[in-house]
C-alpha positions, 0 to 999 in steps of 0.5 A: 067261588060264585064270583070265580064261577061267574067270571069265568062264565063271563069270559069264555060267553061269546056272544056276538057284538053288533055294530052299525053298517048302514047308519040310513037305510032309506038312502042306500038299496037296502033290499040289495044289501042285505042280499048281499049280506045273506047270500055271504051268511052274515048275520046282522038286522035292521033296527027299522025305528031309527033306519040303520043297519047292523052287523056282527063286528066280527064279519063286519069286515067280511060284509064291507068286502062283499058288498064292495064287489057289487059296488057299495063302499061304507065307511061308516057313516058315508057310504059311496057308490062305484061302477069300478068294481077294483076302484071299490074294493082298493078304496076299501082296503085303503079304509081297512089299514086305516082302521086298524092302526088308529084309535086307543088301544080300550078300543081295539078288538084284542083288548077284552079277549085278552082282559078276559084272557087275564081275569080267567087265570088269576081267578085259577090261580086263587081257586088253586092257591085257595082251594087244591092247596090246603086239601092238598096239604089236609090230604098229605097231612093225615097220610103222613100222621098215620 
């Protein structure tokens, strides 16, 4: 039962995962980037020791789009500044499409959610078969005997 509860709790936790947005903050205007992220209400934190900036993985695309609006195109770890905003947004859109289709399936964002859902389903089935079914059988059999 404890294992079942822990697995269900694990599957329901939505602890935000952070991914690197800027590899070396010494090469960019970090204050300008932080201002854009603050205005857009994007969760981020900076690792001053390693000079890296991390954003919430669920908001990383939004962060890159907001930065492209001011002319900063981030293709981790490469950062380029564009004078023309349309060109920056077109370059970002092309890179985002390539990201969605590339990489193995187990590294895709949906994979962990599916695994959590399957584990929760298995736990529920096991609970029904091992706890609820015997309890119902005991109640029904005791009523039949009376």
